[in-house]
A tleap script that builds the chain and sets N, CA, C and O, in Angstrom:
source leaprc.protein.ff14SB
mol = sequence {
  NMET SER ALA SER SER ASP PRO VAL THR THR
  ASP ALA GLU VAL ALA GLU ILE THR VAL VAL
  LEU PRO ALA ALA LEU HIE ALA ARG PRO ALA
  GLY GLN LEU ALA GLN VAL ALA ALA GLY LEU
  ARG PRO ALA VAL ARG LEU GLU TYR ALA GLY
  ARG THR VAL ASN PRO THR GLY ILE LEU SER
  VAL MET GLY LEU GLY ALA THR ALA GLY SER
  THR VAL THR VAL ARG ALA GLU GLY PRO GLY
  ALA GLU HIE ALA ALA GLN VAL LEU ALA ARG
  LEU LEU ASN GLU ILE CASP
}
set mol.1.N position { -43.942 -0.155 6.395 }
set mol.1.CA position { -43.068 -0.250 5.375 }
set mol.1.C position { -41.777 -1.019 5.574 }
set mol.1.O position { -41.066 -1.258 6.549 }
set mol.2.N position { -41.730 -1.398 3.920 }
set mol.2.CA position { -40.218 -2.804 4.040 }
set mol.2.C position { -39.559 -2.477 3.729 }
set mol.2.O position { -39.573 -1.462 3.032 }
set mol.3.N position { -38.576 -3.104 4.030 }
set mol.3.CA position { -36.498 -3.151 3.897 }
set mol.3.C position { -36.639 -2.948 2.376 }
set mol.3.O position { -37.712 -3.468 2.068 }
set mol.4.N position { -36.155 -2.524 1.487 }
set mol.4.CA position { -35.659 -2.585 0.571 }
set mol.4.C position { -34.648 -4.277 0.317 }
set mol.4.O position { -34.086 -4.856 1.246 }
set mol.5.N position { -34.649 -4.619 -0.708 }
set mol.5.CA position { -33.790 -5.452 -1.395 }
set mol.5.C position { -32.452 -5.492 -2.226 }
set mol.5.O position { -31.555 -6.309 -2.437 }
set mol.6.N position { -32.782 -4.129 -2.614 }
set mol.6.CA position { -31.828 -3.512 -3.298 }
set mol.6.C position { -30.514 -3.269 -2.505 }
set mol.6.O position { -30.536 -2.710 -1.408 }
set mol.7.N position { -29.070 -3.818 -3.245 }
set mol.7.CA position { -28.194 -4.166 -3.043 }
set mol.7.C position { -27.788 -2.955 -2.718 }
set mol.7.O position { -28.163 -1.938 -3.303 }
set mol.8.N position { -26.649 -2.993 -1.349 }
set mol.8.CA position { -26.175 -1.627 -0.968 }
set mol.8.C position { -24.851 -0.830 -1.699 }
set mol.8.O position { -23.786 -1.433 -1.833 }
set mol.9.N position { -24.974 0.224 -2.041 }
set mol.9.CA position { -23.759 0.499 -2.775 }
set mol.9.C position { -23.054 1.681 -2.318 }
set mol.9.O position { -23.800 2.571 -1.909 }
set mol.10.N position { -22.105 1.864 -2.290 }
set mol.10.CA position { -20.877 2.888 -1.718 }
set mol.10.C position { -19.658 3.483 -2.307 }
set mol.10.O position { -18.968 2.965 -3.185 }
set mol.11.N position { -19.480 4.526 -1.785 }
set mol.11.CA position { -18.799 5.150 -2.858 }
set mol.11.C position { -16.904 4.962 -2.369 }
set mol.11.O position { -16.039 5.775 -2.696 }
set mol.12.N position { -16.647 3.608 -1.491 }
set mol.12.CA position { -15.590 3.562 -0.885 }
set mol.12.C position { -14.730 2.436 -2.582 }
set mol.12.O position { -15.283 1.525 -3.200 }
set mol.13.N position { -13.515 2.944 -2.786 }
set mol.13.CA position { -12.812 2.895 -3.502 }
set mol.13.C position { -11.425 1.997 -2.605 }
set mol.13.O position { -10.847 2.314 -1.565 }
set mol.14.N position { -11.204 0.623 -3.647 }
set mol.14.CA position { -10.409 -0.386 -2.679 }
set mol.14.C position { -9.300 -0.750 -3.939 }
set mol.14.O position { -9.665 -1.115 -5.057 }
set mol.15.N position { -8.122 -0.605 -3.597 }
set mol.15.CA position { -7.092 -0.924 -4.886 }
set mol.15.C position { -6.023 -1.774 -4.007 }
set mol.15.O position { -5.519 -1.542 -2.908 }
set mol.16.N position { -5.880 -2.814 -4.890 }
set mol.16.CA position { -5.325 -3.801 -4.090 }
set mol.16.C position { -3.882 -4.012 -5.297 }
set mol.16.O position { -4.394 -3.966 -6.415 }
set mol.17.N position { -2.761 -4.161 -5.397 }
set mol.17.CA position { -1.372 -4.293 -6.181 }
set mol.17.C position { -0.345 -4.922 -5.617 }
set mol.17.O position { 0.382 -4.504 -4.716 }
set mol.18.N position { -0.313 -5.833 -6.117 }
set mol.18.CA position { 1.031 -7.056 -5.646 }
set mol.18.C position { 2.288 -6.472 -6.059 }
set mol.18.O position { 2.069 -5.533 -6.824 }
set mol.19.N position { 3.700 -6.690 -5.819 }
set mol.19.CA position { 4.677 -5.923 -6.604 }
set mol.19.C position { 6.068 -7.108 -5.568 }
set mol.19.O position { 6.351 -7.217 -4.375 }
set mol.20.N position { 6.510 -7.680 -6.683 }
set mol.20.CA position { 7.593 -8.026 -6.649 }
set mol.20.C position { 8.749 -7.026 -6.179 }
set mol.20.O position { 8.836 -6.003 -6.857 }
set mol.21.N position { 9.603 -7.161 -5.172 }
set mol.21.CA position { 10.964 -6.593 -5.196 }
set mol.21.C position { 12.032 -6.699 -5.419 }
set mol.21.O position { 12.818 -7.522 -4.951 }
set mol.22.N position { 12.310 -5.467 -6.546 }
set mol.22.CA position { 13.881 -6.044 -6.856 }
set mol.22.C position { 15.248 -5.725 -5.734 }
set mol.22.O position { 16.262 -6.378 -5.983 }
set mol.23.N position { 15.290 -5.113 -4.967 }
set mol.23.CA position { 15.862 -5.081 -3.675 }
set mol.23.C position { 15.139 -5.034 -2.587 }
set mol.23.O position { 13.913 -5.092 -2.679 }
set mol.24.N position { 15.707 -4.931 -1.483 }
set mol.24.CA position { 15.325 -5.062 0.003 }
set mol.24.C position { 14.697 -3.643 0.432 }
set mol.24.O position { 15.202 -2.652 -0.097 }
set mol.25.N position { 13.713 -3.470 1.280 }
set mol.25.CA position { 13.481 -2.490 1.485 }
set mol.25.C position { 14.193 -1.537 3.326 }
set mol.25.O position { 13.851 -1.541 4.509 }
set mol.26.N position { 15.429 -0.796 2.369 }
set mol.26.CA position { 16.285 -0.519 3.342 }
set mol.26.C position { 15.771 0.745 3.708 }
set mol.26.O position { 14.566 0.983 3.787 }
set mol.27.N position { 16.864 1.730 3.981 }
set mol.27.CA position { 16.314 3.076 4.830 }
set mol.27.C position { 16.128 3.942 3.503 }
set mol.27.O position { 15.064 4.491 3.219 }
set mol.28.N position { 17.282 4.003 2.722 }
set mol.28.CA position { 16.735 4.909 1.723 }
set mol.28.C position { 15.085 4.469 0.844 }
set mol.28.O position { 14.239 5.352 0.988 }
set mol.29.N position { 14.813 3.745 0.351 }
set mol.29.CA position { 13.522 3.282 -0.206 }
set mol.29.C position { 12.671 3.271 0.916 }
set mol.29.O position { 11.586 2.833 0.534 }
set mol.30.N position { 12.646 3.474 1.818 }
set mol.30.CA position { 11.768 3.217 3.146 }
set mol.30.C position { 11.512 4.735 3.062 }
set mol.30.O position { 10.374 5.194 2.961 }
set mol.31.N position { 12.450 5.373 3.102 }
set mol.31.CA position { 12.130 6.787 3.566 }
set mol.31.C position { 11.390 7.543 2.509 }
set mol.31.O position { 10.767 8.563 2.804 }
set mol.32.N position { 11.431 7.123 1.407 }
set mol.32.CA position { 11.361 7.417 0.388 }
set mol.32.C position { 9.608 7.028 -0.257 }
set mol.32.O position { 8.918 7.780 -0.944 }
set mol.33.N position { 9.345 6.017 0.100 }
set mol.33.CA position { 8.005 5.295 0.010 }
set mol.33.C position { 7.055 5.636 0.965 }
set mol.33.O position { 5.840 5.484 0.835 }
set mol.34.N position { 7.957 6.360 2.463 }
set mol.34.CA position { 6.843 6.981 3.764 }
set mol.34.C position { 6.840 8.658 3.275 }
set mol.34.O position { 6.020 9.276 3.953 }
set mol.35.N position { 7.268 9.183 2.671 }
set mol.35.CA position { 7.412 10.577 2.313 }
set mol.35.C position { 6.310 10.269 1.607 }
set mol.35.O position { 5.253 10.554 2.169 }
set mol.36.N position { 6.221 9.666 0.313 }
set mol.36.CA position { 5.354 9.805 -0.257 }
set mol.36.C position { 4.114 9.423 0.194 }
set mol.36.O position { 3.142 10.145 -0.027 }
set mol.37.N position { 3.982 8.091 0.968 }
set mol.37.CA position { 3.058 7.466 1.387 }
set mol.37.C position { 2.255 8.562 2.238 }
set mol.37.O position { 1.032 8.425 2.231 }
set mol.38.N position { 2.630 9.315 2.753 }
set mol.38.CA position { 2.215 10.717 3.773 }
set mol.38.C position { 1.463 12.037 3.673 }
set mol.38.O position { 0.889 12.836 4.413 }
set mol.39.N position { 2.007 11.712 1.263 }
set mol.39.CA position { 1.067 12.891 0.981 }
set mol.39.C position { 0.081 12.027 0.198 }
set mol.39.O position { -0.038 12.266 -1.004 }
set mol.40.N position { -0.431 11.329 0.591 }
set mol.40.CA position { -1.435 10.445 -0.393 }
set mol.40.C position { -2.525 10.297 0.467 }
set mol.40.O position { -2.358 9.738 1.551 }
set mol.41.N position { -4.128 10.923 -0.027 }
set mol.41.CA position { -5.065 10.915 0.501 }
set mol.41.C position { -5.681 9.696 1.220 }
set mol.41.O position { -6.128 9.580 2.361 }
set mol.42.N position { -5.568 8.835 0.213 }
set mol.42.CA position { -6.349 7.330 0.976 }
set mol.42.C position { -5.862 7.032 1.776 }
set mol.42.O position { -4.773 7.590 1.906 }
set mol.43.N position { -6.243 5.976 2.899 }
set mol.43.CA position { -5.623 4.775 3.440 }
set mol.43.C position { -5.040 4.094 2.633 }
set mol.43.O position { -5.600 3.571 1.669 }
set mol.44.N position { -3.906 3.998 2.881 }
set mol.44.CA position { -2.761 3.376 1.957 }
set mol.44.C position { -1.931 1.810 3.397 }
set mol.44.O position { -1.597 1.873 4.580 }
set mol.45.N position { -1.941 0.973 2.629 }
set mol.45.CA position { -0.919 -0.186 4.050 }
set mol.45.C position { -0.243 -0.869 3.129 }
set mol.45.O position { -0.428 -0.699 1.924 }
set mol.46.N position { 0.952 -2.052 3.826 }
set mol.46.CA position { 1.696 -2.499 2.837 }
set mol.46.C position { 1.742 -3.767 3.757 }
set mol.46.O position { 2.065 -3.764 4.945 }
set mol.47.N position { 1.366 -4.851 3.010 }
set mol.47.CA position { 1.174 -5.914 3.708 }
set mol.47.C position { 2.358 -7.190 3.433 }
set mol.47.O position { 2.533 -7.528 2.263 }
set mol.48.N position { 3.165 -7.888 4.544 }
set mol.48.CA position { 4.392 -8.896 4.082 }
set mol.48.C position { 4.211 -9.703 4.572 }
set mol.48.O position { 3.986 -9.445 5.754 }
set mol.49.N position { 4.158 -10.801 4.327 }
set mol.49.CA position { 4.493 -12.773 5.657 }
set mol.49.C position { 3.439 -12.451 6.716 }
set mol.49.O position { 3.737 -12.753 7.872 }
set mol.50.N position { 2.092 -11.808 6.465 }
set mol.50.CA position { 1.007 -11.752 7.271 }
set mol.50.C position { 0.894 -10.366 8.669 }
set mol.50.O position { 0.222 -10.178 9.683 }
set mol.51.N position { 2.032 -9.642 7.894 }
set mol.51.CA position { 2.257 -8.402 8.601 }
set mol.51.C position { 1.266 -6.919 7.489 }
set mol.51.O position { 0.959 -6.720 6.313 }
set mol.52.N position { 1.124 -6.241 8.823 }
set mol.52.CA position { 0.268 -5.289 7.878 }
set mol.52.C position { 0.818 -4.030 8.468 }
set mol.52.O position { 0.882 -4.175 9.689 }
set mol.53.N position { 1.351 -2.539 7.991 }
set mol.53.CA position { 1.761 -1.734 8.108 }
set mol.53.C position { 0.776 -0.755 7.572 }
set mol.53.O position { -0.242 -0.927 6.902 }
set mol.54.N position { 1.505 0.620 8.172 }
set mol.54.CA position { 1.321 1.667 7.112 }
set mol.54.C position { 2.518 2.157 7.009 }
set mol.54.O position { 3.420 2.092 7.844 }
set mol.55.N position { 2.528 2.688 5.905 }
set mol.55.CA position { 3.476 2.912 5.131 }
set mol.55.C position { 4.316 4.287 5.623 }
set mol.55.O position { 5.529 4.488 5.550 }
set mol.56.N position { 3.043 5.343 6.254 }
set mol.56.CA position { 3.942 6.229 6.172 }
set mol.56.C position { 5.167 6.625 7.428 }
set mol.56.O position { 5.739 7.658 7.775 }
set mol.57.N position { 5.189 5.101 7.885 }
set mol.57.CA position { 6.415 5.540 8.894 }
set mol.57.C position { 7.706 4.310 8.503 }
set mol.57.O position { 7.644 3.085 8.396 }
set mol.58.N position { 8.844 5.287 8.361 }
set mol.58.CA position { 9.882 4.791 7.773 }
set mol.58.C position { 10.193 3.115 8.601 }
set mol.58.O position { 10.134 1.992 8.100 }
set mol.59.N position { 10.485 3.486 9.843 }
set mol.59.CA position { 10.802 2.370 11.112 }
set mol.59.C position { 9.666 1.072 10.353 }
set mol.59.O position { 9.919 -0.096 10.054 }
set mol.60.N position { 8.293 1.921 10.213 }
set mol.60.CA position { 7.325 0.707 9.967 }
set mol.60.C position { 7.588 -0.536 8.392 }
set mol.60.O position { 7.590 -1.744 8.158 }
set mol.61.N position { 7.774 0.780 7.679 }
set mol.61.CA position { 8.642 -0.362 6.420 }
set mol.61.C position { 9.215 -0.615 6.706 }
set mol.61.O position { 8.859 -1.720 7.116 }
set mol.62.N position { 10.681 -0.429 7.051 }
set mol.62.CA position { 11.938 -1.037 7.072 }
set mol.62.C position { 11.581 -2.292 8.501 }
set mol.62.O position { 12.628 -2.933 8.587 }
set mol.63.N position { 10.921 -2.650 9.199 }
set mol.63.CA position { 10.771 -3.722 10.212 }
set mol.63.C position { 10.142 -4.796 8.992 }
set mol.63.O position { 10.456 -5.986 8.951 }
set mol.64.N position { 9.367 -4.256 8.189 }
set mol.64.CA position { 8.801 -5.412 7.244 }
set mol.64.C position { 9.838 -6.564 7.171 }
set mol.64.O position { 9.472 -7.735 7.066 }
set mol.65.N position { 11.046 -6.224 7.225 }
set mol.65.CA position { 11.934 -7.351 6.832 }
set mol.65.C position { 11.721 -7.728 5.493 }
set mol.65.O position { 11.767 -8.919 5.186 }
set mol.66.N position { 11.432 -6.620 4.438 }
set mol.66.CA position { 10.893 -7.662 2.864 }
set mol.66.C position { 12.173 -7.453 2.350 }
set mol.66.O position { 12.412 -6.271 2.594 }
set mol.67.N position { 13.150 -7.956 1.760 }
set mol.67.CA position { 14.330 -8.921 1.085 }
set mol.67.C position { 13.561 -8.828 -0.866 }
set mol.67.O position { 12.451 -9.035 -1.358 }
set mol.68.N position { 15.196 -8.323 -1.510 }
set mol.68.CA position { 14.696 -8.570 -2.479 }
set mol.68.C position { 13.757 -10.036 -3.067 }
set mol.68.O position { 13.439 -11.016 -2.393 }
set mol.69.N position { 13.564 -9.858 -4.060 }
set mol.69.CA position { 12.081 -11.464 -4.696 }
set mol.69.C position { 10.910 -11.244 -3.141 }
set mol.69.O position { 10.065 -12.101 -2.881 }
set mol.70.N position { 11.009 -10.561 -2.677 }
set mol.70.CA position { 9.844 -10.514 -1.582 }
set mol.70.C position { 8.421 -10.204 -2.358 }
set mol.70.O position { 8.355 -9.250 -3.133 }
set mol.71.N position { 7.315 -11.037 -2.117 }
set mol.71.CA position { 6.232 -10.175 -2.549 }
set mol.71.C position { 5.386 -8.985 -1.686 }
set mol.71.O position { 4.983 -9.437 -0.614 }
set mol.72.N position { 5.102 -7.862 -1.866 }
set mol.72.CA position { 4.615 -7.031 -0.631 }
set mol.72.C position { 3.396 -6.562 -1.990 }
set mol.72.O position { 3.554 -6.405 -3.200 }
set mol.73.N position { 2.251 -6.458 -1.137 }
set mol.73.CA position { 0.549 -6.121 -1.455 }
set mol.73.C position { 0.959 -4.588 -0.927 }
set mol.73.O position { 1.929 -4.269 -0.239 }
set mol.74.N position { 0.138 -3.937 -1.352 }
set mol.74.CA position { 0.022 -2.772 -1.280 }
set mol.74.C position { -1.664 -1.882 -1.323 }
set mol.74.O position { -2.231 -1.607 -2.381 }
set mol.75.N position { -2.011 -1.677 -0.456 }
set mol.75.CA position { -3.637 -1.852 -0.580 }
set mol.75.C position { -4.086 -0.609 -0.022 }
set mol.75.O position { -3.799 -0.302 1.135 }
set mol.76.N position { -4.938 0.300 -0.951 }
set mol.76.CA position { -5.518 1.487 -0.258 }
set mol.76.C position { -7.336 1.589 -0.790 }
set mol.76.O position { -8.069 1.157 -1.681 }
set mol.77.N position { -7.381 2.238 0.119 }
set mol.77.CA position { -8.681 2.217 0.357 }
set mol.77.C position { -9.345 4.195 0.705 }
set mol.77.O position { -8.739 4.977 1.437 }
set mol.78.N position { -10.194 4.412 0.212 }
set mol.78.CA position { -10.989 5.779 -0.380 }
set mol.78.C position { -10.507 6.330 -1.441 }
set mol.78.O position { -9.518 6.045 -2.116 }
set mol.79.N position { -11.552 7.425 -1.569 }
set mol.79.CA position { -11.078 7.799 -2.961 }
set mol.79.C position { -9.709 8.309 -3.647 }
set mol.79.O position { -9.097 9.341 -3.373 }
set mol.80.N position { -9.427 7.470 -4.470 }
set mol.80.CA position { -8.549 7.912 -5.296 }
set mol.80.C position { -7.481 6.760 -5.138 }
set mol.80.O position { -6.309 6.940 -5.466 }
set mol.81.N position { -7.977 5.482 -4.582 }
set mol.81.CA position { -7.146 4.735 -4.313 }
set mol.81.C position { -6.655 3.801 -5.320 }
set mol.81.O position { -5.953 2.922 -4.821 }
set mol.82.N position { -6.785 3.730 -6.399 }
set mol.82.CA position { -6.266 2.857 -7.772 }
set mol.82.C position { -4.773 3.726 -7.938 }
set mol.82.O position { -3.752 3.087 -8.190 }
set mol.83.N position { -4.729 5.118 -7.790 }
set mol.83.CA position { -3.786 5.946 -8.221 }
set mol.83.C position { -3.036 5.542 -7.102 }
set mol.83.O position { -2.062 4.838 -7.366 }
set mol.84.N position { -3.318 5.908 -5.486 }
set mol.84.CA position { -2.419 5.616 -4.441 }
set mol.84.C position { -1.484 4.583 -4.575 }
set mol.84.O position { -0.266 4.657 -4.415 }
set mol.85.N position { -2.455 3.197 -5.016 }
set mol.85.CA position { -1.752 1.865 -5.113 }
set mol.85.C position { -0.939 2.337 -6.006 }
set mol.85.O position { 0.165 2.635 -5.550 }
set mol.86.N position { -1.120 2.542 -7.325 }
set mol.86.CA position { -0.595 2.648 -8.465 }
set mol.86.C position { 0.754 3.283 -8.189 }
set mol.86.O position { 1.718 2.745 -8.734 }
set mol.87.N position { 1.035 4.672 -7.191 }
set mol.87.CA position { 2.146 5.585 -7.379 }
set mol.87.C position { 2.764 4.368 -6.115 }
set mol.87.O position { 3.220 3.586 -6.949 }
set mol.88.N position { 2.994 3.880 -5.149 }
set mol.88.CA position { 3.156 3.119 -4.249 }
set mol.88.C position { 4.002 2.172 -5.035 }
set mol.88.O position { 5.201 2.363 -5.241 }
set mol.89.N position { 3.337 1.161 -5.458 }
set mol.89.CA position { 3.335 0.014 -6.183 }
set mol.89.C position { 5.072 0.380 -7.173 }
set mol.89.O position { 6.160 -0.192 -7.104 }
set mol.90.N position { 4.441 1.957 -8.285 }
set mol.90.CA position { 5.457 2.323 -8.813 }
set mol.90.C position { 7.080 2.525 -7.982 }
set mol.90.O position { 8.078 2.528 -8.703 }
set mol.91.N position { 7.192 2.638 -6.923 }
set mol.91.CA position { 8.023 3.174 -5.857 }
set mol.91.C position { 8.798 1.875 -5.896 }
set mol.91.O position { 9.948 1.689 -6.295 }
set mol.92.N position { 8.092 1.178 -5.491 }
set mol.92.CA position { 8.544 -0.409 -4.496 }
set mol.92.C position { 9.589 -1.069 -5.804 }
set mol.92.O position { 10.623 -1.704 -5.595 }
set mol.93.N position { 8.783 -0.592 -7.732 }
set mol.93.CA position { 9.045 -1.347 -8.398 }
set mol.93.C position { 11.076 -0.996 -9.042 }
set mol.93.O position { 11.817 -1.732 -9.693 }
set mol.94.N position { 11.289 0.236 -8.533 }
set mol.94.CA position { 12.329 0.874 -8.781 }
set mol.94.C position { 13.173 0.988 -7.850 }
set mol.94.O position { 14.076 1.815 -7.974 }
set mol.95.N position { 13.075 0.178 -6.690 }
set mol.95.CA position { 13.770 -0.135 -5.320 }
set mol.95.C position { 15.036 -0.254 -6.295 }
set mol.95.O position { 14.898 -0.445 -7.503 }
set mol.96.N position { 16.555 -0.098 -5.531 }
set mol.96.CA position { 17.791 -0.375 -6.197 }
set mol.96.C position { 18.625 -0.547 -4.821 }
set mol.96.O position { 19.827 -0.811 -4.857 }
savepdb mol mol.pdb
quit
């Protein structure tokens, strides 16, 4: 039996959205973000300045030290990844 040369396909969804923060990730928005992220099914991550954190923890989000004007990347993997990334990106865009 010979091996197939067909490309392997998977059902894995990956979504990545870059957001320029209108304000710093202080306690209130970090808490809101953590609460929403905890309810999302796909695995989500926030990336900033070479660091990656799970946004379901308030201290992790605040620990990024992202300030107004910083570029943060939202990354989601799994079924519904695009929706999850959009939800978190929208929250980040609304920080005040």
